[in-house]
N, C-alpha and C positions, 0 to 999 in steps of 0.2 A: 509642736511639727516636729515632723522628720525629716530631714535633708539631706542625709548622708547617712550610708548602710556599707552591710560587710555580707559579703556572700562565698565563702569559699569550699566549702563542703561537693566532691565529687556527686555526679546523678547517682549514682549504687547508695552511696548515703541518704539522698535524700528520696530514695525509695522505699527506704526502708522506716523512712520518717513521716511519710506523706502518700495518701492515697492517692498513687501512680500509678495509670495503666498504659499508659501509653506515651512517649519522650518524643517532643518533634523540635526542644531544644538544645543548642550545645551550649555547657555552662563551662569558663577560664575562672580562675581563682579572682575574685574581686576585693581588694581591702579597702575599697575606696569610692564607692558607687555612688553617682550625682547621679542629679536631675538630667532629664535627656537621652543619658545612656540606653542600653540595650542590658534587659533582665530577663530573667525567667520567670513566670505564675501559673497556678495549675487552676484549670479551667473546664468546666463539663459540659463533654461532648457526649450527645445523646447521652448513652449509659455508659461513658470512658470519662474519666480523667485524664486531663492530656496536660502535659508542661508544656508551654508555648514561650515563643521567643515573644516581648513586647519591648516597646520603649518609655521608659519611665515621665509621665508627665500627661495626663490625662486628655485627651483634642476629642470634643464634643461632635455627634459625626454633625452637625449642625453648624459647626463653625466654619468660618471662612478662612481664617489664616491655621495651620497646623502648628505655626509657634506658639501660641497660647498653652499649650501643653508644657512649655515653663512654668509658667504661673501654675498651674495646676495640678503639684505635683501630692498634696495632699486635700481631701474631702473634712467635713468635722461630721465625726459619728451622731450630735446634734442634728444638724441640717440637711443632714445626706441627703434623706426621703423627699425633700422639698425645694433644694435650691435647683435651679436650672440644668447648673450643670454636670449635674448629676445625679439626679432620679431615676429618671431611665434607667440608666448603669446599673442602680440598687436596686429596682426591681428587676432585670433582667441579667445582667451582669457581673456578676462577681465569682472574686478571684482570693486565692491562697499566690503571697507573695515568699516563697523562701527565703531563712537570712540568717546569719549565725551571730549577728549584734547590730546595733547601728548610735551614733553618736551624736553626744548635743557640749555645747559650749555651757560656758559659766564661769561667774565674775564679772568685776567692773572693767566696761567698754574697751579695747584697745590693747588688755592683757587678760583675755579667756582664757580658760583652759578647758583643752577637750576631755571628753571621758568617754570612754567605750562601757554601753550599757547591753547587758544583757542574761538571761536566767541564771540563776544560783547552779545550775546544777552545768551549763556550757551549753549545751546541747541543740540543736538546729531549732525556729520556731516558724511562725506563718504569720504574718501581716493577712490583715482583711483587708482586702482591695475592690476594687469595683475597673473595668476593662472599656474598652470602646474599640471600635473600626470607623476611622476616617477614610474619605475616598473622594470628599468635594461631590459631593452627591453624580460619581460618579466617572469623570474627568480626571482623576488621577492615576497618576501610570501602574499605580498599584496601591491597595489598600495598608493603610497608616491603623496598626494595632497599637496602646498604648491604654496606660495603669495608673491609678493613683490609691494611693496608702489611706486608709481612712484612721484617723486620729481623735482621742479621746485626751478628756481630761488627765493628767498623770496621777499614780495612784503615792500612797502614802514613800513608799522605797525610795522617788526619785522626782518627789517635786519640789525639794527647794535646787532645783537642777538644770527643770524647765516647766511651766507651767500643763504643757503637753506632752501625750508619748503615743506612739501605734497603739493599733488595736492589735493585739496579740490572739488571736485563735488557738483555747486548751484544744486536745487532740478530737476530742469528742463533738468537737464542734463542725471539723472539716465538710464533715460529707451536707450539712445541713447547710452551711452558708454558701456553698456554692451546688446547692439545689434551687433549679428555675423556680420549681413549688413552692419554695419553702417562704411562709408569709409573712408578712413586714411583722406584724406583731412578735413573731417567731424571732427575724432577725436583728431586731432592737435588745431585743433581752440576750441573745447571744453578745452585742457588742457590751454591754455590762456585766453580767454575770459568768458569761464561758469563757473568759480573758483572763489571761497572766495579769498579775498586778506585783506579785515579788521578782521584784528584777536586781541586779546587784550592778556594780559600775565598777572601774579605778582611772585612774588619771593617765592619758597618753601621750606621746610626743605631739607637740605643734605641727609637725611635718603634716599632719592629716587637715591641715589648713590649706593644702595647697593639694588641688586636685590631678597636677602631675605627679606625688607621690602614692604609690599602690604599690606597698607590700606587706608580707607578714607583720615587717618593723614597726610598723602603722600601731598595734593592738596590744606591743610591748608593754608592760609597766612602767611609768611614769615618777622615776623616783625623788626628783627635784622638785614637786612644791605638792602642795596637800591643801586638800579642801575646807 
């Protein structure tokens, strides 16, 4: 799964790495992004790719209670095209969620070691995501825009850390992924062959366990433990 991640690059850097034509989101460095928090994602609107604000945790348009989003932070790539909660968004509303890395925990229960996982070159990357708009059938004071991160089977590089990992799109897949006209078969191919699998990780402080902690110190190497 992916239950915590990091995003600290400024918008100017994201514009160098992602196909962003217009910016509607504001971004502050966040070293401990947790479910239900506000994040930014890239979506296609007409002929433009727009960086917009979203809440992490997808709320389907048909949901009666928006708190369901807290349980829908991830969608499995293997079933995303068929599961009722995600299939409509998978067909029509896909997004790219910029990130600099993500956290996982390994080891025995009660003594788990957090690790920070990134691309080998440390460059920012994009999670494959889905987005939805919830407005309680027009009764909400304002629409709620939400996203989920798609996950897949962990690659050899991190399978000993966790059996799942986010779908991390290669640059050449960005436009196809967010294009509403991309065929389903192509989307499935993207999620299996046009993703980054070579990842690296390092131990970090257990301070990351608490979402109250949020600073660059969280992703420094913890030399007190070894995997």
